[in-house]
C-alpha positions in Angstrom: 151.0 48.0 -32.0 152.5 45.0 -30.3 151.8 43.9 -26.8 155.1 45.2 -25.5 154.6 48.6 -27.1 154.3 51.5 -24.7 152.8 54.9 -25.4 154.1 57.9 -23.4 151.8 60.8 -23.3 152.5 64.3 -22.0 149.0 65.7 -21.4 148.1 69.4 -21.4 145.0 71.6 -21.8 145.1 71.7 -25.6 148.0 69.8 -27.1 149.1 66.3 -26.3 152.6 65.0 -27.1 152.6 61.2 -27.8 155.8 59.1 -28.0 155.4 55.5 -29.1 158.1 52.9 -28.1 158.2 49.4 -29.5 161.5 48.5 -28.0 162.8 49.5 -24.6 164.9 52.7 -24.8 163.9 53.6 -28.3 161.1 55.9 -29.6 159.6 54.7 -32.8 157.1 57.6 -33.4 156.3 61.0 -32.0 153.1 62.8 -32.6 151.5 66.1 -31.5 147.8 65.8 -31.2 144.9 68.0 -30.1 142.1 67.2 -27.7 139.8 66.2 -30.6 142.2 63.8 -32.2 143.9 62.3 -29.1 141.4 59.6 -28.3 140.8 59.0 -32.1 144.5 58.1 -32.4 144.4 55.7 -29.4 141.2 54.1 -30.7 142.9 53.2 -34.0 145.8 51.3 -32.4 145.6 47.8 -30.8 145.6 47.5 -27.1 148.8 48.6 -25.3 150.1 50.4 -22.3 149.6 54.2 -22.0 151.8 56.0 -19.5 151.1 59.5 -18.2 152.0 61.7 -15.3 149.5 61.9 -12.5 148.8 65.6 -13.0 145.8 67.7 -13.8 143.0 65.8 -15.8 145.2 62.7 -15.8 142.5 60.6 -14.0 139.8 61.7 -16.5 141.9 60.8 -19.5 142.9 57.6 -17.8 139.3 56.5 -17.5 138.6 57.4 -21.1 141.7 55.5 -22.3 140.7 52.5 -20.2 137.4 52.4 -22.0 139.3 51.9 -25.2 140.9 48.7 -23.8 144.4 50.1 -23.0 146.2 49.6 -19.8 146.8 53.0 -18.1 149.8 53.7 -15.9 150.0 57.0 -14.0 153.4 58.0 -12.6 154.2 60.6 -9.9 155.4 63.7 -11.6 158.3 64.4 -9.2 159.7 61.0 -9.9 159.5 61.5 -13.7 161.4 64.8 -13.7 164.9 63.3 -13.3 164.4 61.4 -16.5 163.8 64.6 -18.6 167.2 65.3 -20.2 168.5 68.5 -21.6 165.9 71.2 -22.3 162.4 70.7 -21.1 160.0 70.4 -24.0 156.8 68.4 -24.6 158.8 65.9 -26.6 161.5 65.4 -24.0 158.7 65.1 -21.3 157.1 62.3 -23.3 160.4 60.5 -23.7 161.2 61.0 -20.0 157.8 59.4 -19.1 158.8 56.3 -21.2 162.2 56.1 -19.4 160.6 56.5 -15.9 158.1 53.7 -16.8 161.1 51.3 -17.1 162.1 51.9 -13.5 160.3 49.2 -11.4 161.0 51.2 -8.2 158.5 53.9 -9.2 155.1 52.9 -8.0 152.2 54.0 -10.2 149.2 56.0 -9.0 145.8 54.2 -9.3 143.3 55.9 -11.6 140.6 57.5 -9.5 137.0 56.7 -10.1 134.3 59.3 -10.5 133.0 58.7 -7.0 136.5 59.2 -5.6 137.0 62.5 -7.5 133.6 63.7 -6.2 134.9 63.2 -2.6 138.2 64.9 -3.5 136.3 67.9 -4.9 134.2 68.1 -1.7 137.3 68.1 0.4 139.1 70.6 -1.8 136.2 73.0 -1.7 135.8 72.7 2.0 139.5 73.2 2.7 139.5 76.3 0.5 136.4 77.8 2.2 137.9 77.1 5.6 141.1 78.9 4.7 139.1 81.9 3.2 136.9 82.1 6.3 139.9 82.1 8.6 141.6 84.8 6.6 138.5 86.9 6.6 138.1 86.5 10.4 141.7 87.4 11.1 141.5 90.4 8.8 138.4 91.6 10.6 139.9 91.2 14.1 143.2 92.8 13.0 141.6 95.9 11.5 139.2 96.4 14.4 142.1 96.1 16.9 143.8 99.0 15.1 140.7 101.0 16.0 140.8 99.9 19.7 138.2 97.1 19.5 139.7 93.8 20.8 137.6 90.8 19.9 138.4 87.4 21.4 139.5 84.5 19.3 137.0 82.0 17.9 134.7 82.3 14.9 131.6 81.8 17.0 132.6 85.0 19.0 133.6 87.3 16.2 130.4 87.7 14.2 128.0 88.4 17.1 130.3 91.0 18.7 131.1 92.7 15.4 127.4 92.9 14.5 126.6 94.5 17.9 129.3 97.1 17.3 127.9 97.9 13.8 124.3 98.2 15.1 125.3 100.4 18.1 125.4 104.0 16.9 127.5 105.0 20.0 130.1 102.1 19.7 132.7 104.4 18.1 132.9 102.5 14.8 133.5 105.1 12.0 130.4 105.5 9.8 132.5 104.9 6.7 133.4 101.3 7.9 130.0 100.1 9.0 128.8 99.0 5.6 132.1 97.3 4.8 132.2 95.5 8.1 128.6 94.3 7.6 129.5 92.9 4.1 132.5 91.1 5.6 130.3 89.5 8.3 127.9 88.4 5.6 130.8 86.8 3.6 132.0 85.0 6.7 128.5 83.7 7.4 128.1 82.6 3.7 131.4 80.7 3.9 130.3 79.0 7.0 127.0 77.9 5.4 129.0 76.5 2.4 131.3 74.5 4.7 128.3 73.0 6.5 126.7 72.2 3.2 129.8 70.3 2.1 129.9 68.4 5.4 126.3 67.3 4.9 127.3 66.0 1.4 130.1 64.1 3.0 127.8 62.6 5.6 125.4 61.5 2.9 128.3 59.7 1.1 129.4 58.2 4.4 126.0 56.6 5.0 126.2 54.9 1.7 129.8 53.6 2.0 130.4 50.8 4.6 134.1 51.4 4.4 133.8 54.9 5.7 131.7 53.8 8.7 134.3 51.0 9.4 137.2 53.5 9.4 135.2 55.8 11.8 135.4 53.0 14.4 139.0 53.9 14.9 139.7 56.5 17.6 140.7 59.9 16.2 139.2 59.1 12.7 135.9 60.8 12.0 134.0 61.9 9.0 136.6 64.1 7.4 139.6 61.7 7.8 137.7 58.6 6.7 136.2 60.1 3.6 139.6 61.7 2.7 141.3 58.3 3.0 138.7 56.7 0.7 139.0 59.5 -1.8 142.8 59.9 -1.9 144.0 56.4 -1.3 141.5 54.4 -3.3 142.9 50.8 -3.1 144.8 49.9 0.1 145.9 46.6 -1.4 148.8 48.3 -3.1 150.5 48.7 0.4 152.0 45.4 1.6 152.0 46.5 5.3 150.8 49.2 7.6 154.3 50.7 7.8 154.4 51.1 4.0 151.1 52.9 4.3 152.3 55.2 7.1 155.5 55.9 5.0 153.4 56.8 2.0 151.7 59.4 4.2 155.0 60.8 5.4 154.6 59.7 9.0 157.8 57.6 9.2 161.3 59.0 10.1 163.5 60.4 7.4 166.7 58.3 7.3 170.3 59.5 7.0 172.4 56.4 6.9 175.7 55.4 5.6 178.0 52.4 6.2 177.5 51.1 9.7 175.8 54.3 11.0 172.1 54.6 10.9 170.4 57.9 11.6 166.7 58.4 11.9 165.5 62.0 11.9 162.1 63.8 11.8 159.2 62.5 9.8 159.7 62.6 6.0 156.5 64.7 5.4 156.1 63.0 2.0 152.8 62.0 0.5 149.5 64.0 0.8 149.9 66.7 3.5 146.1 67.0 3.8 145.6 63.5 5.1 148.6 63.8 7.3 147.2 66.9 8.8 143.9 65.2 9.5 145.5 62.2 11.2 147.7 64.4 13.4 144.7 66.5 14.4 142.8 63.3 15.2 145.7 62.1 17.3 145.7 65.4 19.3 142.0 64.9 19.9 142.6 61.3 21.2 145.3 62.6 23.6 143.2 65.4 24.9 140.2 63.2 25.6 142.3 60.5 27.1 143.6 62.9 29.8 140.0 63.6 30.9 138.9 59.9 30.8 139.1 57.8 33.9 139.7 54.4 32.1 141.9 53.8 29.1 142.5 51.1 26.7 145.9 49.9 25.5 146.1 52.4 22.7 145.4 55.5 24.9 147.6 54.2 27.7 150.5 53.9 25.3 149.9 57.3 23.9 149.7 59.0 27.3 152.9 57.2 28.5 154.7 58.4 25.3 153.4 62.0 25.9 155.0 62.0 29.3 158.3 60.9 27.9 158.4 62.8 24.6 156.0 65.7 25.1 152.7 66.4 23.3 153.8 67.1 19.7 156.0 64.1 19.2 153.4 61.9 20.9 150.7 63.2 18.6 152.8 62.4 15.5 153.6 59.0 16.8 150.0 58.3 17.5 149.0 59.5 14.0 151.5 57.0 12.7 149.9 54.2 14.7 146.4 55.4 13.6 147.5 55.1 10.0 148.7 51.5 10.5 145.4 50.7 12.3 143.5 52.2 9.4 145.4 50.0 7.0 144.6 46.9 9.0 140.9 47.7 9.4 140.7 48.5 5.7 142.5 45.4 4.5 140.8 42.9 6.9 137.3 44.4 6.6 136.7 44.5 10.3 135.8 47.3 12.7 138.5 48.4 15.2 138.3 46.6 18.5 139.8 48.4 21.5 141.8 46.2 23.8 141.7 46.7 27.6 144.9 47.1 29.6 146.6 43.9 30.7 145.9 43.0 34.3 
């Protein structure tokens, strides 16, 4: 294999389709390999460039292929799809990956390290458990409301009141539901303990990672947002500016321009929705605390003035955009965030 040879791989659970290109635009060889023979094949060829989609298990295979001495390039799947012509098969997918690799405007996804994927798993588990707990609490409140028992919102209020109703023989709860309601309460409590356990794991990681502590110096960025940025972003050097970073997170306006007319609409909502959600919630927290504080720095003064002009939701998204840019600057320069007082 020559230096300019590129290997396109369509990865799957069991079968891997491999397309070898020695000249741009031409496929010299196609092979269909199993899990056991995939790495054996790549180990037998000289060093080259292996291109894959950034989908399930791609980061694991990327690390294994890098150990063999190859350069690994992961491409976003949604940008590879337009290059798949005619019917979708494993072979056309591998050829489409090779064609997409030739487009310099498609930016590759960095291969995540094991430590990054550990953080990603912790966040995914916690997010799933939070969603399950919210669904269980809503189901519990909704079914009890059908029986005439109205329970206020808030997880901290639901379990104590439901347990009191279950233990009270004269509460009016049908006897056939008491055991089921008790089981539902136990499940909600177990989910809460799992969430707290995950947060303790994230705190332990944060104490050992100076970058996480540095990002937490920014207003509105706490444990969850800082660890999520480190896990999902990895290397901030690939973004030339803070605006590119905010655009990557989907916090910049979507553009509808043609000729001499330039139209900017709502935010694009591209990129990772989980990080964008954390940044917007952090911005809401900054706005809420700024209203109660007596003294403000330049960031909070700007945010409150914007909220008076454009209302709360737009101000929160705009502040999230600014927090993303600040995070990029803090990350790139290696310095903690320093709040600036208002000009005299």
